[in-house]
N, C-alpha and C positions, 0 to 999 in steps of 0.2 A: 516412529517418533510421533509424540502428540503435538499438535500444532496449537499455538496460543491462541486463546480466545479473542475473536477480532471484534472491534466495535463496528461503527458504521462508517463509510467510506470518506475520510478526509476531513471530518468536523471534529475539532478537539474539544469544543465546548459542551459543557455538560447538558445532556438532554438532547443533543444534536442527532439527527437521522442520518446522514451520510456516512459511509464506512470510513473507518480509520486508516487512512492511506499509509501512515508510517508503520502500522503494524503490518499491513499488507506487503510492503516493500521490505520490511524486516524478514518476513517468511520468504519472500523471493531471494533475499541476500542468503539465507541460509541454503536454500536449495540451489542457487545458482553459482555460488562462490565459495571458496575454501574460507575457513575461518583464519584470519591472520589478526596478529596483534599490531594494533595501529595506534597511532596517536589521536587525541581528539581532533575531528575534523573541522575545518575552518566554516563557521556557522553562516558568514556572509556569501561564501562560495556555494554552500548547500541551498541557500536561499535562492541564489541566482540560478543554480542547476534546477532548482524546483520550479522556478518561474519558466525556465527554457523547456521542461519537461510539459508544463501546462500548455505553453504555446505550441509546441509540436502536437500533442495529443489532440488540443481542441480545434486544430487546422485540419483534422483528418477524420472524416465520419466513421471510418472503420475502427480507427483507434478510439474514439468516443465510445462506440459500442462495446468494445472490448474493456475499456475502463469501467463502464458501467456493470458489465457482465462479472467484473471482479466483485463488485458489491453484492450481486446476487448470490455467487458462490459463498461470500463470507457469510450471508443469511443462513445458507444451507450448513455451513461449518458450525455456525451457533446452534443450530437444531441438532446436528449429530453430536455435539459435545453435551448438550442438554440430555440427550438420549444415552450418553456415555458410549458412542458407537466410534471408538477411536479409528476403525479401520476406514469407516466412511469419512471421517474428518481427514485422514492421511490421503485418501483418494481425491478428495476435494482440494487439498493443499497443493497436490501435484498438478491440478487443473489449473490452480491460481499460477503456479509457477509458468506453466505452458503459455498462459494468457499474458502474464507479466513480459515474457520475452517478445510478444507480439507487439508491445507498445514501443519496442524500440531499445537500441543499446543505451541511450540516455536515461531511459526509465531504469533499466537494470543496473546501470552504474549509480544513479541516485539510491536505488535500494541498498547496494552495498554500503554506500557511505553513510546511509541513515542507521545501519544496524547498531550503533553505539548510542543513538540519540533517545532520550526517554521521551515518548510522546506526550507525558503529562508535564514536562518541563516548560519554561517559557519559550525557549528555543524551539523545541518540539511543537508547541502549539502555534508558534509563528510560522513555522514551515508548513504545518498542516493546513493553516488558513489560507495559504496559497492555492490549495487545490480546490478551494470554494467554487470557484468558476466552472470546474469540471464537474463537481458535484451538483451543480444547478443544471447542467446540461443532461445528467441522469434523471432528472426530475420531470423533464419534458415528455 
């Protein structure tokens, strides 16, 4: 399976450098949960869940490192896709899957809930902006 191209970690603004977290969690949702037909999720709940995930991850040094590692893997996936190396991109996607589960069940549940959200929509951008705090921790 070819992995969708990923942006940079959590920043939905054009030209941003952090990894596009919604795309990462969408990948995690594909690999960790079966595809189920669901109604459109409650955006207010998703925002609250995103705030909770940020709180959980930012309070644990190992989880911050894992979150930032997702960004590094994302860059490697981008390179593999540019080189049209789908095998390497798939291998890296599996690593992203494993790392995502290390962030906890809340992260995995959020990934599942976000699979139907367009990261370019207003809601997607608002949810993505919640992860700015974590993205800044990766810059240190």
